[in-house]
C-alpha positions as CSV (number, residue, x, y, z in Angstrom):
1,M,91.1,105.1,-143.8
2,S,87.9,106.5,-145.2
3,D,86.9,102.9,-146.3
4,V,86.7,102.0,-142.6
5,L,84.1,104.7,-142.1
6,E,82.1,103.8,-145.2
7,S,81.7,100.0,-144.5
8,L,81.1,97.6,-141.7
9,N,81.3,93.9,-141.4
10,G,78.0,92.8,-139.9
11,L,76.0,89.8,-139.1
12,I,72.3,89.3,-139.9
13,I,70.9,87.3,-136.9
14,P,67.7,85.2,-137.4
15,L,65.0,85.6,-134.8
16,A,61.5,84.2,-135.1
17,G,60.3,87.7,-135.9
18,K,62.4,90.4,-137.6
19,P,66.1,89.6,-137.9
20,L,68.8,91.6,-136.1
21,L,71.7,93.5,-137.6
22,L,74.9,93.6,-135.5
23,P,78.5,94.5,-136.1
24,N,80.8,91.4,-136.0
25,V,82.7,92.9,-133.0
26,A,79.5,92.6,-130.8
27,V,79.5,88.8,-131.1
28,A,81.8,86.6,-129.2
29,E,80.5,83.1,-130.4
30,L,77.6,81.1,-131.6
31,V,77.0,77.8,-129.7
32,G,74.3,75.2,-129.3
33,Y,71.3,76.1,-127.2
34,R,70.9,75.0,-123.7
35,L,70.1,76.5,-120.3
36,S,72.2,75.4,-117.4
37,Q,69.7,77.0,-115.1
38,A,66.2,77.9,-116.3
39,T,64.1,80.4,-114.4
40,S,60.5,80.8,-113.6
41,Q,61.0,84.2,-112.0
42,G,61.4,87.6,-113.7
43,P,60.1,88.8,-117.0
44,E,59.2,86.4,-119.8
45,W,62.1,87.5,-121.9
46,F,64.6,86.3,-119.3
47,L,65.2,82.6,-119.9
48,G,67.7,81.9,-117.2
49,W,71.4,81.1,-117.4
50,T,73.7,79.2,-119.8
51,L,77.2,78.0,-119.0
52,W,79.8,79.2,-121.5
53,R,83.5,78.9,-121.0
54,D,83.0,78.3,-117.3
55,Q,80.9,81.4,-116.8
56,Q,77.2,81.8,-116.1
57,I,75.8,84.0,-118.8
58,P,72.2,85.5,-118.6
59,M,70.0,84.3,-121.5
60,L,67.5,86.6,-123.2
61,D,64.6,85.9,-125.6
62,L,64.5,89.0,-127.8
63,D,61.4,87.8,-129.7
64,N,59.6,88.0,-126.4
65,L,61.2,91.2,-125.3
66,L,60.4,93.0,-128.5
67,A,56.8,91.7,-128.2
68,D,56.9,90.5,-131.8
69,G,54.7,87.5,-131.0
70,T,56.1,85.5,-134.0
71,E,56.6,81.8,-133.4
72,P,59.7,80.2,-134.8
73,E,59.4,77.9,-137.9
74,M,58.7,74.3,-137.0
75,D,62.2,73.1,-138.2
76,A,64.1,76.0,-136.7
77,Q,66.8,75.0,-134.3
78,P,67.5,77.4,-131.4
79,R,71.1,78.4,-130.9
80,T,72.8,80.7,-128.3
81,L,74.5,83.8,-129.6
82,I,77.0,85.1,-127.0
83,L,77.4,88.9,-127.1
84,N,80.1,91.1,-125.6
85,A,78.7,93.4,-122.9
86,L,79.4,97.1,-123.6
87,E,78.3,99.2,-120.6
88,G,80.6,98.1,-117.9
89,V,77.9,96.7,-115.6
90,P,79.6,95.0,-112.7
91,D,79.9,91.2,-113.3
92,L,78.3,91.4,-116.7
93,H,80.8,90.5,-119.4
94,F,78.6,88.6,-121.9
95,I,74.9,88.2,-122.7
96,G,73.3,85.2,-124.4
97,L,70.5,85.6,-126.9
98,R,68.3,82.7,-128.1
99,V,68.4,82.9,-131.9
100,W,66.7,80.7,-134.5
101,G,69.4,79.7,-137.0
102,I,72.9,80.6,-138.1
103,P,73.9,84.2,-138.5
104,R,74.9,85.3,-142.0
105,A,77.9,87.6,-142.5
106,R,77.4,90.7,-144.6
107,R,79.7,93.5,-145.5
108,L,77.6,96.7,-145.3
109,L,78.2,99.9,-147.1
110,R,76.8,103.1,-145.7
111,S,74.9,103.7,-148.9
112,E,73.1,100.3,-148.6
113,I,71.5,101.1,-145.3
114,E,68.2,103.1,-145.0
115,Q,66.4,103.9,-141.8
116,V,62.8,102.9,-142.2
117,G,61.3,103.6,-138.8
118,P,61.8,104.8,-135.3
119,G,63.4,102.7,-132.7
120,S,61.8,101.6,-129.5
121,S,62.9,100.7,-125.9
122,Y,65.3,98.0,-127.0
123,V,65.8,98.8,-130.7
124,L,68.0,101.7,-131.8
125,Q,66.9,101.7,-135.4
126,R,64.8,99.7,-137.9
127,V,66.6,99.6,-141.3
128,R,66.4,98.2,-144.8
129,V,69.6,96.9,-146.4
130,A,70.0,96.6,-150.1
131,E,69.2,93.1,-151.4
132,E,67.8,92.0,-148.0
133,P,64.1,91.0,-148.1
134,D,63.3,91.8,-144.5
135,E,63.5,94.9,-142.4
136,L,66.3,94.5,-139.9
137,L,66.5,95.6,-136.3
138,I,69.6,97.2,-134.7
139,P,69.2,96.3,-131.0
140,D,70.1,98.7,-128.2
141,L,72.6,96.5,-126.4
142,S,73.1,99.0,-123.7
143,A,69.4,99.0,-122.9
144,L,69.4,95.2,-122.7
145,E,72.3,95.4,-120.2
146,R,70.5,98.0,-118.1
147,A,67.3,95.9,-118.1
148,L,69.2,93.0,-116.7
149,E,70.8,95.1,-114.0
150,Q,67.7,97.1,-113.1
151,G,65.5,94.0,-113.0
152,G,67.9,92.4,-110.5
153,L,68.5,89.5,-112.9
154,L,72.3,89.4,-112.6
155,H,72.2,87.8,-109.2
156,R,71.4,84.2,-110.1
157,A,70.0,81.7,-107.7
158,R,72.5,79.2,-106.4
């Protein structure tokens, strides 16, 4: 039982800026990128809606939301990472993130993770993981859900 507390199966998610670190259980699926309904309203980080398994899923651009300003590599292919919603916001079961590549699985031991900086509005922690070249961001998924709800972005145009 103690092994469960000392390790975590995670995914390193490529963004144009710093990659994300998420537990496997947060991710529902990785699919090709497409918007079923783009939007010109709302904040720049809200891309619109994608259709996944007969559901309209709100799409976010975390690179824009985190104000990283990094452009994706020229040959990078966008993909949609479908995340399980956590907060119990009415009518929000999943969130889509635009990512720039294929996530990489990684078994993480507690001893391999080091906090390197404070979080921010949408980042719980900035960490370094043994043998990973880049700092990783652990996103605040609850804050993302609240931003969608408070911004009135869950009521899509028909």
